C-alpha positions as CSV (number, residue, x, y, z in Angstrom):
1,X,113.8,-226.6,186.7
2,X,116.6,-226.4,189.3
3,X,119.7,-225.0,187.6
4,X,121.8,-227.7,186.0
5,X,119.6,-230.6,187.0
6,X,117.3,-233.0,185.1
7,X,114.8,-235.1,187.0
8,X,115.8,-238.8,187.5
9,X,114.0,-241.9,188.6
10,X,115.6,-242.7,191.9
11,X,113.6,-245.8,192.9
12,X,110.4,-247.7,192.7
13,X,108.8,-250.4,194.7
14,X,105.5,-252.3,194.6
15,X,103.8,-251.6,198.0
16,X,100.7,-253.7,197.2
17,X,100.1,-256.4,194.6
18,X,97.0,-258.6,194.1
19,X,95.8,-260.5,191.1
20,X,92.9,-263.0,191.4
21,X,91.6,-265.1,188.6
22,X,87.9,-264.8,188.1
23,X,86.3,-268.3,188.5
24,X,83.2,-267.1,186.6
25,X,85.1,-265.9,183.6
26,X,84.0,-267.6,180.4
27,X,86.9,-267.5,177.8
28,X,84.4,-268.3,175.0
29,X,82.4,-265.2,175.7
30,X,83.4,-261.4,174.9
31,X,85.1,-259.7,177.8
32,X,86.3,-256.3,178.8
33,X,88.1,-255.1,181.9
34,X,87.7,-251.6,183.2
35,X,90.6,-250.1,185.0
36,X,90.6,-247.4,187.8
37,X,93.8,-245.4,188.3
38,X,94.6,-243.2,191.2
39,X,97.8,-241.2,191.9
40,X,99.3,-238.9,194.4
41,X,102.2,-236.5,193.9
42,X,104.0,-235.1,196.9
43,X,107.3,-233.3,197.8
44,X,109.5,-235.4,200.0
45,X,109.4,-234.6,203.7
46,X,113.0,-235.6,204.1
47,X,114.8,-234.2,201.0
48,X,113.7,-231.0,199.2
49,X,115.1,-232.3,195.9
50,X,112.8,-235.4,195.7
51,X,109.2,-235.9,194.7
52,X,107.3,-239.0,195.6
53,X,104.5,-240.5,193.3
54,X,102.2,-243.2,194.4
55,X,100.0,-244.8,191.6
56,X,97.4,-247.5,192.2
57,X,95.8,-249.4,189.3
58,X,92.8,-251.6,190.1
59,X,90.1,-253.4,188.2
60,X,86.8,-251.6,188.0
61,X,83.9,-254.1,188.4
62,X,81.3,-251.7,187.3
63,X,82.8,-251.1,183.8
64,X,83.9,-254.7,183.3
65,X,82.1,-257.5,181.5
66,X,83.2,-261.1,182.0
67,X,86.6,-260.0,183.3
68,X,89.3,-262.7,183.5
69,X,91.0,-261.2,186.5
70,X,90.6,-258.9,189.5
71,X,93.7,-256.8,190.2
72,X,94.9,-254.1,192.5
73,X,98.6,-253.0,192.3
74,X,100.3,-250.0,193.8
75,X,103.7,-248.6,193.0
76,X,105.7,-246.0,195.0
77,X,108.3,-244.0,193.0
78,X,110.9,-241.4,193.9
79,X,111.9,-238.8,191.3
80,X,114.6,-236.4,192.2
81,X,116.9,-233.5,191.0
82,X,120.1,-234.9,192.5
83,X,122.3,-232.3,190.9
84,X,120.3,-229.3,192.2
85,X,121.1,-227.2,195.2
86,X,119.7,-228.8,198.4
87,X,119.0,-225.4,199.8
88,X,116.7,-224.1,197.1
89,X,113.1,-225.7,197.1
90,X,111.6,-227.1,194.1
91,X,109.2,-224.9,192.2
92,X,105.7,-226.2,191.4
93,X,106.6,-226.8,187.7
94,X,109.5,-228.9,188.8
95,X,107.2,-231.0,191.1
96,X,104.7,-231.5,188.3
97,X,107.4,-232.5,185.8
98,X,108.8,-235.0,188.3
99,X,105.2,-236.2,189.0
100,X,104.6,-237.0,185.2
101,X,107.9,-238.9,185.1
102,X,107.1,-240.9,188.2
103,X,103.6,-241.6,187.0
104,X,104.7,-242.8,183.6
105,X,107.4,-245.1,185.1
106,X,105.0,-246.5,187.6
107,X,102.2,-247.1,185.1
108,X,104.5,-248.9,182.7
109,X,106.0,-251.1,185.5
110,X,102.5,-251.9,186.9
111,X,101.3,-253.0,183.4
112,X,104.3,-255.1,183.0
113,X,104.0,-256.6,186.6
114,X,100.3,-257.5,186.1
115,X,101.2,-259.2,182.7
116,X,104.0,-261.1,184.5
117,X,101.7,-262.2,187.4
118,X,99.1,-263.5,184.9
119,X,101.5,-265.2,182.5
120,X,101.0,-268.5,184.2
121,X,97.4,-267.9,185.4
122,X,94.4,-269.9,184.0
123,X,93.2,-267.1,181.6
124,X,96.5,-266.4,180.1
125,X,98.4,-263.1,180.0
126,X,96.4,-260.0,180.8
127,X,97.4,-256.5,179.7
128,X,96.1,-253.5,181.4
129,X,95.0,-250.7,179.0
130,X,97.3,-247.7,178.4
131,X,96.8,-244.7,180.5
132,X,98.9,-241.6,180.3
133,X,99.2,-238.2,182.0
134,X,100.6,-234.8,181.5
135,X,101.3,-231.8,183.6
136,X,97.8,-230.5,182.9
137,X,96.3,-233.6,184.4
138,X,98.3,-232.9,187.6
139,X,96.9,-229.3,187.7
140,X,93.4,-230.7,187.5
141,X,94.2,-233.1,190.4
142,X,95.5,-230.3,192.5
143,X,92.3,-228.3,191.9
144,X,89.9,-231.0,193.0
């Protein structure tokens, strides 16, 4: 970790947000909604102390049964080490740590955002399942 610096969430925006009520949904029948998660972690091109994380959460039709909603939401986060020396580049462990923080912040916000968008929708509030990540998951993503 850069000397004297802890990673901090610097900002987050939703760059894409879509929720559609499924007309064929039958609330009297069992239902399940599969979720697909994609993420990308990069070093900022403009500031060597910042890591960007883009997370997309979308419905997975193949693993869903009688889903109430179709959804696709993307969040872009910036996590940085603002107290670090601007001249020294981040080490890979620092990027992964910031990536985990950005991912977790984005996933929580996306889940809350989808619940908020469906709160007045015809099939009631919808909560996306919990998905988590750790630094080992980022290593696996780098290798693929």
